[in-house]
LUMBA-125410 format. One record per residue: x, y, z of N, C-alpha, C, CB in turn. Coordinates in steps of 0.02 Angstrom, whole numbers, plus 32768, in hexadecimal, padded with zeros to 4 digits. Each point is the difference from the previous one (the first is absolute). Glycine has a CB too. Layout:
XYZXYZXYZXYZ;...
//
This chain:
813184287AC27FCC7FD6802B7FFB8015804180167FA37FC4;800280B1804A8006800B80507FA5801C7FFF80AA80308022;7F387FD87FA07FBC80067FFA7FE57FDD800F8004802C7FC8;80027F8380237FDB7FDE7FF97FED7FDF805B802F7FF67F6A;80157FFA809980117FFE805F7FD3802A801A807E7FF68006;7F75804C7FDB7FE3801880337FC87FF17FFF803C8046800B;7F917FAF7FBE7FC27FFE7FE97FE47FBC8041801D80317F5E;80217FA4806D7FEC7FA980417FF78004802480297FC67FF9;8019805D80347FE3800C804A7FC480158013805B8014800B;7F9A80367FE17FE5801980087FA27FEF7FF6808380347FF2;7F707FAA7FCC7FCC7FC47FF87FFF7FB0800C7FF480517FB9;80417FA180257FDF7FBD7FF180157FCF805C801B80067F48;800B801F80D680097FE480527FB9800780198081802C801F;7F7C800E7FE97FB9800C80287FCF7FD87FE380168074801B;7FE17F917F9B7FC17FEB7FD87FFD7FB98024800B80457F7D;80467F8D80837FDD7FD38029800A7FDC80497FF17FFC7F93;8005803C80AB80078004803880227FF280217FC380047FF1;80817FFC7FDB804D7FDE801E80018045804880607FC37F63;7FAE801D80CA8020801E8042801B8029800E80047FC3800A;801D806D801880338036801280357FE97FF87FCA80338045;803A7F987FD3805B7FCE8012801C7FE17FCD7FE37FD68069;7FF7800A7F627FE67FE27FB3802D803C7FE37F6B7FC48003;8068806D7FF98023803D7FB88043800D802B7F8480597FBF;80777FB180958053801D7FE680437FCB802E7FC980A17FF4;80367F227FC280167FCB80087FF080107FBB7FFD7FB98076;7FEC80497F507FFE80107FD5802480457FE47FAB7FB1801B;8058807180128017804E7FEC804F800B800B7F8780318029;80907F9F801780257FF3800B80277FBE7FB27FC480378096;80317FA07F6680187FDF7FC4802080257FB67FA57FB5803A;802480797FB98009802F7FDE803E803180017F917FE68007;80658048802380397FFF802F804B80057FF07FB17FC4802F;80557FF47FE980307FD37FEC801680037FC57FDB7FC78042;7FDC800F7FA2801D80027FAB801C80377FD97FAF7FBB7FFA;802D806C800480318039800B804D802980067FA57FDB8018;806080088017803E8023801480367FD17FFC7FC7804D804A;80137F687FAE803C7FE17FE180107FFA7FB57FF17FC98060;7FD980477F74801A80117FB58023804580027F9B7FBF7FC4;805A806F8070803480337FDF8044800D802F7F9380407FC3;805E7F7F806880647FFE802A801C7FBF7FD47FED802280A6;7FEC7FB97F57801E7FB87FC9801A801A7FC27FA67FAA8021;801080697FBA7FE47FF27FAC802680437FD17F6D7FC68029;8099807880168000804E7FEC7FCE7FFC7FC780828025801F;7F377FE280077FCA7FFD7FDD7FDF8051803F7FF57F4B7FBF;801380F680107FD6802280377FBF80008015804480347FE5;7F9A7FDD80677FBF7FE9800F7FD080187FB380158011809D;7FFF80467F597FE580157FC37FF57FF87FBC801780268041;80037FAE7FB2802C7FC97FD17FF07FC27FE78045802C8036;7F8E7FC7801B7FDC7FB97FEF7FC57FF77FCD801F7FEF8073;7FEC7FD77F667FC47FF47FE57FE97FBB7FFB801780607FCB;7FA67F8E801A7FF07FB4800680307FE77FC27F7580038033;8093801F7FA0803E7FB27FEA8048800D800E7FBD7FDB7F94;80608053809A80377FE7801E7FED7FBD803E803880897FE2;7F887F65803B7FF57FF480227FFE7FA77FE37FD580878034;80647F4E7FCB80077FD97FD880077FB08052804480707F6E;7FAE7F4F806F7FF27FC68037804B800180157F947FA97FCD;80A4806D8016805D800A8014800580308040803180017F76;7FA2802C8074800B804F80337FC87FDF804D8001808C7F76;7FDA7F5180707FC58006805280387FA480027F31805B7FF0;80ED7F73801880247FBB800F804A802F80297FCA7F957F7A;80438099806B805180307FF17FD2801E807B802B80597F04;7F957FAC80E27FE78038803A7FF57FCE803B7FBB80637FB1;80457F5880537FD87FD7802480517FE2800C7F687FEE7FCD;80D48009800B80327FD38011800F803B8037802F7FA87F8B;7FD280AA805E8018802A80427FFA8013802E800E800D7FD7;7FA47FD980277FE07FE9805280197FED801C7FBD7FEE7FF6;805D7FD77FEA801E7FB980298058801C80307FBF7F937F78;80648081804780327FF280038019804680227FFF7FA07FA0;7FE080A2805F80108036801A7FDD801B8030802A800A7FA8;7F917FFC80617FEB800680317FDE7FBE80397FFF806E7FB1;80277F46802C7FE67FC5802C7FBC7FFC8019806980018020;7F6F800F7FA27FAF7FD780247FF17FBC80017FCC80577FDA;80187F9280337FFA7FC180017FCD7FFD7FC880227FE5807C;7FB87FDA7F7C7FF07FD67FB17FCF8023800480257F847FEA;7F9C807380607FCA801D7FF37FFF805B7FFC7FD77F878039;804680A57FC1800B80358005801580087FCD80068009805E;801D7FCD7F738013800F7FB37FB77FE87FE480987FE67FF8;7F517FEE80197FC57FEA7FD27FBE80358010802C7F758003;7FD780A880367FE3803180067FF780357FE080137FD58041;803D80357FB08000803C7FD17FF07FFB7FA7805A80228063;7FA97F797FAA7FF0800A7FB87FB37FF47FE8807A7FDC7FF1;7F5D8024803B7FD5801480067FD580327FD980377FD5804D;7FE5804D7FE87FEA804B8001800A80217FB78025800B8083;80157FDB7F58800C80117FC77FEB7FD57FC680508034803B;7F8D7FA07FDA7FE37FE67FC57FC87FF7801E80567FCF7FBE;7F94804A80547FAC803780167FFD803C7FCC80067FF68097;802A803A7F638001802D7FE180117FFC7FAF801280268073;80187F9D7F777FF77FEA7FBB7FDA7FE07FE7804980088005;7F7B7FE680277FC87FCF7FE97FD280317FF880157F91803A;7FD680B37FF17FF5802D7FEA7FF6801A7FD680197FF68033;803480257FAE801880057FCB7FDC7FF87FB3804E7FE4805A;7F9E7FBA7FA97FFC7FE97FB87FC08016800280507F9B7FE7;7F8F808A80427FA580107FF1800B80537FE67FB17FA7807B;808280827FAC7FF980387FF8802E80227FD17FD07FF38064;80637FE57F99803F80167FC980157FCF7FEB80298056802C;7FB77F817F9A801A7FB67FF2803B80177FBC7F767FA98027;80A780817FD4803E801A7FDE803C7FC77FE97FE4806D804C;80367F9D800180267FBA80037FF37FCF8024804380347FEA;7F9D7FB07FFB7FCB7FD4802780257FC2800F7F95802C7FC6;80A77FB67FF180297FE0802680508004802B7FAF7FD97FB4;8055805A8055800C8023803E7FE77FCE80237FFB80787FE9;7FCC7FB180377FCE7FEA803C801A7FAC800C7F84805D7FD8;804D7F7D7FFC7FFE7FDC7FFD80447FBC80057F9980557FD9;80B27FC1800180397FFF804980067FFB8038801380277FD6;7FDA800880318001802080617FC97FCD80358006809F7FD0;7FB57F4E7FE97FD77FF0804180147FA780027F8680707FF3;809A7F8B7FCE803C7FA18009802A7FED8035801A80097F92;7FF78039808E8017800480267FF07FAC805B7FFD80A37F9E;801B7F3C806780037FF2802980048015805580147FD97F92;7FC6802580967FF37FF1804E80347FD1800A7F7E800F800D;80BA7FF2802180317FE1801D7FDD7FC68037805280727FEA;7FB77F5480167FE17FEC8048802F7FE980337F9E7FDD7FC8;803B80308076802C7FF9803A7FCB7FE48032805D80647FE6;7FCE7F83804B7FD87FDC803A7FFA8029802E80217F9B7FEF;7F87809480147FFA8002803C8012800080517FDE7FEF7FA6;803B803C808080107FF4802B7FB97FE18032807080557FDB;7FBC7F9680657FC17FEA801B7FE18035803C802C7F7E7FE2;7F9F808A80477FE38043801A800D7FDD80577F8C803A7F88;809380018089800B7FF3805F7FA3800A801280A480548026;7F517F9380167FAF801E801F80237FEE805E7F747FC87F7D;80668050809C7FEF7FFF804C7FE47FD880167FFF80518003;800B7F7580397FE57FD480067FAE8022804080937FA47FD5;7F52804580327FC1802A803B8032801E802D7F8E7FA7800A;80A0803C8021800A8026804D803C80247FE57FD47FA6806C;805480657F59801D80347FED7FDF80457FF3803B7FA77FDF;7F7A80487FFC7FDA804C7FFC7FF5801680457FBC7FE97F94;801D7FE480877FE880158043805C803380247F847F6B8013;80AD80667FDE801B802380398015804F7FD780357F7E8050;7FD080817F79800680497FD67FDA8031801D800C7FCD7F97;7F98801F80697FC88037801980027FFB80407FB27FFC7FA9;808D7FC880917FFC801C8045802880497FF180007F81804F;803780907F968023802A801F7FF4805A7FE780547F88800D;7F6E80777FC080138060800D7FDB8029804A7FF8800E7F63;8034800780AA7FDC803B804F7FBB80157FDE8081804E803A;7F477F8F7FE97FB6800D80037FE9804C80437FF27F5B7FD8;804D80C9803380028032802D8008803B7FD180307FBC8065;7FF180357F6A801580417FD27FDB80067FCC80697FFB8019;7F7280287FB77FDC801E7FBF802B7FDB7FDF7FD0807A800D;806A7F917FD4802E7FCF7FDE7FFA7FC78002803C803B800B;7FB67FB2802A80137FB680137FC97FEA7FEB80487FFF805E;7F6F80127FA87FBF7FDB7FFB7FF7800E7FB07FC680138088;804980237F64800C7FED7FA3801E7FDE7FE17FF680467FF8;80487FA9802980357FD47FD97FC87F9D800880A5806C8035;7F387F89800A7FF17FB980107FBB80177FD580427FC98087;7F9F806A7F657FD77FFF7FE57FF77FDE7FA88001805A8069;803C7FE37FA080167FE37FAC801A7FB97FE78021806E8002;800E7F88802C80057FA880067FD07FEC800780537FF0802B;7F8380087FF37FC47FCD80107FD7800D7FC57FFC7FFE8085;7FF3803D7F5D7FDD80047FCE801B7FD37FAA7FE080798057;806D7F8F7FA3801D7FE97FDA7FF27F948000805780948013;7FBF7F76800E7FE97FC480157FBA7FDD800C805E80238021;7F8E7FFE801A7FAA7FDC7FEB7FF97FF37FB57FBE8049805E;80417FF77F847FC580007FB080487FD67FC47F9780AB8013;80937F457FF3802F7FF77FDC801280187FC57FEF7FBD8037;801780927FC87FF780337FD5805980127FEE7F748030803A;80967FE57F85803580147FF18007803F802280017FC07F9E;802F804F807F802E804880067FC480337FE7808F7FD17FDC;7F8280377FE17FEA80397FDF7FB3800F8009805F7FE87FB0;7F837FD3805D7FB980017FF07FEC8024805F7FEF7F787F82;8039807B80A87FE98017802F8017804580097FF47F938027;805280877FC5800D804B80087FDC803C7FCE80707FCA8028;7F5C80057F957FDA80277FEA7FB680068024804B7FEA7F9C;7FB58002809A7FC87FF7802E7FDA802E801D80367FB58010;7F9180717FC27FD6802A80467FE77FE880197FEE80457FEA;7FF77FF280467FE77FF4804D7FB17FE87FC4804D8077808D;7F877FAC7F4B7FCC7FEA7FF580047FB77FD87FDD807D800A;80517F5B7FEE7FF97FC17FF7800B7FC0802E8013803C7FA7;7FEA7FED80877FDD7FE180537FC37FF98002804580328040;7F997F927FD67FBD7FFA7FFF7FFA7FD680627FEA7FF27F48;7FF1802E80D880367FED80497F967FDB802680AC80A1801E;7F2B7F6F7FAA7FC97FD980127FF87FC77FF07FDA804E8001;801C7F7A80367FFA7FC67FED7FC37FD47FC3803B801B8079;80007FC17F5D80347FDE8009804480557FEF7FB77F597FD1;806580AE805C803880237FE380327FE67FAB7FFE80158097;801280097F5E8033800E7FC18016803C7FDF7FD57FA67FEE;805980527FF5803380327FDA80017FED7FAE805480098075;7FA7802F7F6D80077FF27FB1803F801E7FF47F8680037FD8;80927FB47FF380507FFB7FF6801080197FB9800D7F958050;8016808D7F88801480187FC080307FE17FFA7FDB805F7FF8;80167F597FD980527FFE7FE780107FF97FC080177FD08059;801A7FFB7F92801880037FAC7FC97FFB7FDA80697FC8800C;7FA5807C7FBE7FE280177FCE7FB1802C800B804D7F987FCD;7FBD808480817FBD802480127FD57FCA8005800E806D7FC7;80007F55805F7FC37FC07FFF7FE0801E804880437F797FBC;7F90808380577FED801F80457FE57FCA801B7FEA80757FE8;801A7F63806D7FF37FC3801B7FF78023804980457F9F7FAB;7F758032804D7FD78027806780287FB5802A7F3E80457FE8;80E77FDE805C80117FB780027FEF800B806480797FDA7F74;7F6A7FF2809F7FF67FFE80348023801880577FD57FBC7F99;8034806380908010800580397FE67FDD8027801880517FE9;80247F87804680057FEB80397FD38023804880707FE17FBB;7F847FFB80537FD28036803680378022802E7F887FAF800E;80B480438001801B8013802C8025803A7FD87FFE7F92804E;8027805A7F67800C802E7FC77FE1804C800F7FFB7F927FAD;7FB4806A803F7FE880347FE87FFA8016805C7FBE7FE17F68;803D801480CD801080128037802B804180117FED7F8D8002;805680527FEE804580337FFF7FF7802F7FDB80497FB7800E;7F9D80327F9F7FE4803E7FDD7FDF8043802A7FE87FA17FA9;7FEC803A805A7FBD803D80118019803080297FA17FB38002;8087800A80488038804D80348021802F7FD8802F7FB6805B;7FF580187F778044802C7FDA7FD4803D7FCC806A7F7F7FF2;7F5880857FF47FE280277FDF7FE28030803E7FED7FAA7F91;7FEF804D80A47FF3801A802E80378044801C7FC07F858009;8061804A8012803D801980178024804E7FDA800B7F71801C;801280727FB28009802C7FBB7FC2803B7FD3804C7F877FF7;7F7F806780397FCD803B7FED800B80017FC87FFA80448054;7FE37F867F9080067FE77F9B7FC87FF27FFD806B7FC67FDD;7F45803F80567FE87FD37FF57FC880467FF280397F778040;7FE480C67FA47FDE803980047FE280067FB08050803A806C;7F947FCC7F667FD67FFF7FCF8022800E7FCA7FAB8018803E;807980407FD28033801E7FBF80437FD0801D7FCF80A07FE3;80457F2E802B80377FD6800C7FF87FBB7FDE8011803D806A;7FC37FAB7F777FF67FD07FDB80107FE87FCB7FCF80168031;806A802F7FA5800A7FE97FD38058800180137F8380227FB2;809B7FFD808380457FEB801680057FAF800D800E807A803A;80447F877FB980147FC380107FF47FE78037803F80137FC4;7FC57FA480697FED7FE880228055800280267F7C7FC67FC2;80B8802B802380377FF98020803380487FD57FE87F5F8021;802380BC80128061802C7FFC802D801B80437FCF803E7F8C;804E7FDE803D8046800F801C80058031803280287FE67F9C;7FFE8027808B7FF480348032800D80577FD480317F978074;7FD180777F5A7FF9801D7FE37FBB80127FDA806E7FE08015;7F667FE97FF07FC47FF07FF47FF07FF17FAF7FEA8045806E;804E7FB07F817FF17FE37FB380157FAE800B8024807F7FAE;7FAD7F7A800880017FC5801280227FB57FE97FAC80498019;80597F97800F80317FCB8005802E7FF77FC47FAE7FCB8046;809980257FA77FFB7FD07FCD802F7FBB80127FE8806A7FA8;80097F6C8018801B7FB58020804A7FFA80237FBA7FCF7F9E;807D805B8052802B7FFE80157FFE80118047802180087F96;7FAA8028807A7FEE8010804F7FCC7FC680278009808A7FDC;7FD87F5580037FDA7FD18026803A7FCF80167F88800D7FBE;80A37FDC800F80267FBD800A8051802180447FD37FBC7F4E;8023809280B280428004802B7FDA800980488061803E7FA1;7F4A7FBF80677FCE8000804080077FBD802B7FA780497FBA;80567F8C7FFB800A7FB6800980257FE4800D7FD680007FD5;806280168003804F7FDE802C801F801B8030801D7FDF7FA9;7FC1805B8089800C800980207FF57FD280428000805A7FB1;7FA87F8E80397FFC7FC7804580017FB17FEB7FB080598042;80747FAB7F7E801A7FA87FD58040800080297FD67FFB7F67;8064803D80A180397FEF801B7FFD7FFF8055803680317F8D;7F897FEE809380017FF180517FDF7FA080157FDD80AA8015;80037F5F7F967FD07FC2801880397FC07FF77F7580357FCF;80CE7FD8800680317FDA7FF180327FEC803F7FEF80377F8C;801D7FFA808B80177FFB802E7FE97FD5803D801D805C7FCA;7F9B7FB6804D7FDD7FCA80307FFF7FC77FE37FBD80458031;80367FAB7F8B7FF97FBB8008801A7FEE7F9E7F837FF98085;80BC7FFF7F77800D7FE57FBA7FF87FDC7FE28028801E800D;7FBA7FAD80037FE97FDC7FED7FBF80077FEF80507FD7802C;7F85804A7FE17FC1801B7FCC8009801A7FD97FCA800A8035;805880347FC98014801A7FB980287FF67FC27FE980308045;80047FDD7F8F80207FE07FBF804A805480087F647FA77F93;80B9802F802B8044804180017FEB80407FCA80717F97800F;7F4A80697FCB7FF280437FDB7FC08010802980367FEC7F7D;7FB7803A80977FB58008801B7FF7805B7FE680037F928085;7FB4804C7F377FEF805E7FE17FA97FE68019806A80387F65;7F878018807B7FAF7FE27FFE7FF27FE67FE37FDE80338018;804A7F967FBD7FD97FE57FBC80007FB78019802B80567F91;7FF67FAF80C6800A7FAE80047FCB800A803180867FCA7FE8;7F44807780227FD27FE480437FB07FE67FC8803C80738089;7FD17FA17F2C7FCB7FE47FD8802B7FB27FE47FB9808D7FD6;806D7F8B802A801B7F9580087FD47FD3804780A780237FDB;7F6A7FF8804B7FF57FF7804F7FC57FCE7FEF8025807F8046;7F9D7FCE7FB07FC97FEE80107FE37FD97FD07FFC80558041;800E7F937F8F7FE67FD97FC9801D7FAE801D800780737F8D;802D7F8F808680367FBF80227FD97FEF802C8076801F7FF7;7F5C800380467FFA7FF580367FA77FF07FE18078804D8059;7F637FCE7F817FD77FF97FFD7FF67FBB7FD17FF7807C8025;80337F6B7FBD80087FBC7FD380017FC98021803A80317FB7;7FFB7FE680877FFC7FD880427FD27FF280318052801F7FF0;7F7D801080097FBA7FFB801D7FD17FC77FE0800C807F8018;800E7F637F9B7FF67FF47FCE7FB5803A7FEC804A7F778013;7F9F80B87FE97FED803C7FDC7FF67FE17FA280538064806F;7F787FA47F6D80107FEF7FCA801E80247FD47FBA7FC98018;807780387FC48034801E7FC77FEC80227FF3802A7FC97FDA;7F8E802E7FFE7FD280437FD27FE5802F803A7FC97FB07F8F;8022804780AC800680568034802C801E7FFF7FD37FE88049;807B7FE57FD38027802F7FFE8025801F7FC87FFC7FD3805B;7FFA80267F747FFE80187FB37FE580397FF57FF97F9D7FE0;7FBB8065804D7FEE803A7FF28016802D80397FA57FD37FB9;80748020806D800C80338044804680257FF07FC37FAA8063;805D802F7F67804E7FF77FED7FF280427FD0802D7F678004;7FAA80867FD37FEA80287FC4801C7FE67FCD7FF3805F8033;801E7F6B7FCA80187FD67FCB7FCE80057FC180387FB1805B;7FEA80507F607FDF80057FCB7FE97FA37FE7804D808C7FE3;7FE97F4C80337FFE7FB87FE280207FE88040800C80067F70;7FD17FC180A27FE57FD5803080447FE67FEC7F707FF1800F;80BC80057FB980357FE480138038801880127FD37FCA7FCE;8035808D8044801E8017801A7FFB800A8059800580207F80;7FC37FC080997FFA7FE8805680207FBB7FFA7F83803D802C;80797F987FA0801F7FB18015803D800280107FC47FC87FBA;805A8064804A80518007800D80137FFD803E800A80417FAD;7FC37FD2808D7FEC8001803E80007FAB80097FB980818001;80227F6A7FF27FEA7F9C800180497FE07FF87F787FFA7FB0;80A38025800A803A7FDE7FF180418011803A7FD080047F78;801880218096804A8020803B7FFB7FE0803D8006807B7FDC;7FBE7F62804A7FF97FE3804580077FD37FFB7FCB802F8028;80717FA47FE8800C7FBA80037FE67FE1803A805D80117FC1;7F7A800780617FE87FF6804C7FAF7FE27FC5804F80808086;7F937FAA7F6D7FB27FF57FD880147FBB7FDC7FD0808D7FDE;806A7F797FF680107FC57FD37FE97FC08027806A803B7FC7;7FD77FC880637FFC7FCC80357FD57FD4801F8038803F8007;7F947FEE80187FC4800180287FC580087FA2803E805280AC;7FBD7FAC7F277FE67FE87FDE800C7FA87FE37FF880877FFB;80497F6680057FFE7FE57FE77FFE7FA380368030807E7F9C;7FD47F96809880007FE380437FA87FE27FFF807080628045;7F717FE07FC87FBE7FF37FF77FD77FDE7FB1801280668060;80237F987F787FE37FCF7FB480377FC07FFE7FD480797FA3;804F7F7480AA801F7FCF7FF47FD47FAF800A8066805F8020;7FAD7F767FD27FF87FD1800D80287FCA7FE87FA880358011;80687FAD8019801D7FC8800E7FF97FC27FF8800C803F802E;80237FA27F977FDE7FD07FBA80317FC380187FE080637F80;80537FB880A1803C7FC080147FF77FFC8036805680097FC1;7FBD7F9180427FF97FD880308008801F8035801B7FB17FC9;7FE78035807E801D80148044802F7FD07FF67FA4802D8052;80A47FEA7FC280517FD4800C7FDC7FC68016806A805B802E;7F7C7F9480047FF97FD380237FE37FC07FDC7FFB80588055;7FCA7FC77F7A7FEA7FCF7FC7803F7FCD7FE87FA880637FD3;807C7FCD800780267FFB7FC6803D7FBF802F7FE6809F7FB1;80077F228022802A7FBF801980177FD47FCB7FC07FFF8062;80707FF87FA280257FE07FBB80037FAA8022806280847FC7;7F777F7380027FED7FA87FF6803C7FE17FDA7F76800D7FF0;80A97FB3802B803F7FEE7FC97FCA7FBF7FDB8098801D8054;7F727FF07F767FE37FDA7FD780207FD47FC67FB880508026;803C7F767FE4804A7FD07FFD7FFC7FED7FA67FFE7FB4809B;7FB5804E7F687FED7FF37FB5800780267FCB7FC17FD0802F;803D805E7FDB800D80587FE180417FFC7FF47FB1804F8046;806E7FA57FE4806B7FFB8013800B7FD57FC1801E7FEE80A1;7FDE7FC57F607FFF7FD27FDC7FE4800E7F9B7FEF7FC68095;7FDE804F7F867FE3800E7FBB803080367FC27F847FEF8053;809C803D7FD7801D803B7FE780537FE27FEC7FA880608055;80577F707FDA804E7FD680047FF97FEA7FBB80147FCD8083;7FA980097F6C80077FC97FBA8004803E7FC47FA57F7F802E;803D80C57FDD7FE580237FD38050802D7FE87F688000803A;80C37FF87FE3804380147FF980307FCF7FE27FE88042805B;80107F797FB7800C7FBD7FCD7FF380077FCD7FEF7FC1803C;7FD080467FAC7FF680047FCF800E80337FD17FC87FC18033;803F80637FFB801780387FBB80447FFE7FFB7FA78058800C;80747F89802880497FE97FF880217FD07FCC7FED8015806C;7FDF7FB07F84800D7FD37FD17FE980177FC17FFE7FAD804F;7FD380827FB37FE580327FA68042801F7FD67F848040803D;809D7FD58007803080237FCB80637FD480057F9C8097801B;80477F297FF880547FE380057FFC7FE07FC0801E7FE38086;
//
């Protein structure tokens, strides 16, 4: 089984164009699965075979994730997807235990309610961008990083993977982003943002030809920034902004919150969902539609614009006493009583 795992990690995932984070997620899933089999089922890793991989073992593993590791339903489903992808692959490559595979593939994912996302109002975003110290090199780097994250609506991994050669400063300025599944998209840069990036590149001497393959943003050790590093930088200014204007800053703000904020601001500016989808790099516009469903202001405005008042004016509604109608109703009741007497 270990040999098959090695082959699938080296060949299948790379052939599918899976991202580094996806491969790491699958790696972690199998590491946990093998450790669980050894600790709770007394199956040594070197004795693990495809025959021992049963539906019950996988279900016990999923329950262990919930009870022992306190994993959420979404994490549980993610681990299950990784295992099922492996056994789906084995159906073709090694069909000897097809019945086992099909039982594992039939394990359903659990339903759960997705948590609502937070986003910053425009004034909150402006407050955060006003806080980096522009008199020092580090402050100018932080400002450019946060500005680029917001302006492009990029995922944090897309920005930290960005190289100097991915920036095009000639008019119209653009940035090339590589997202999930190694898919590349070109995102336009606003004039102010392109100016900040140009100044940042020149100041850090990244405009030399031999530095075109260098990462755009690095830490003080000249190494590529990490996801936690970017969130650490952002948190610094978010905490300061919350002290200044607490009503504008949500309880939790991460680099991904800037992505949500950009999408919501574009939607509120009545930008077409198709353009927002392309900017964010969503494969399906249904994913982008969550922003339209989340904005109650847009819903209210749409309803108000489409509203037609069909009800009569209150002043026009007057009750007119009709003696003939009352007489007819009284006679109707009397005739009914005579019928049943």
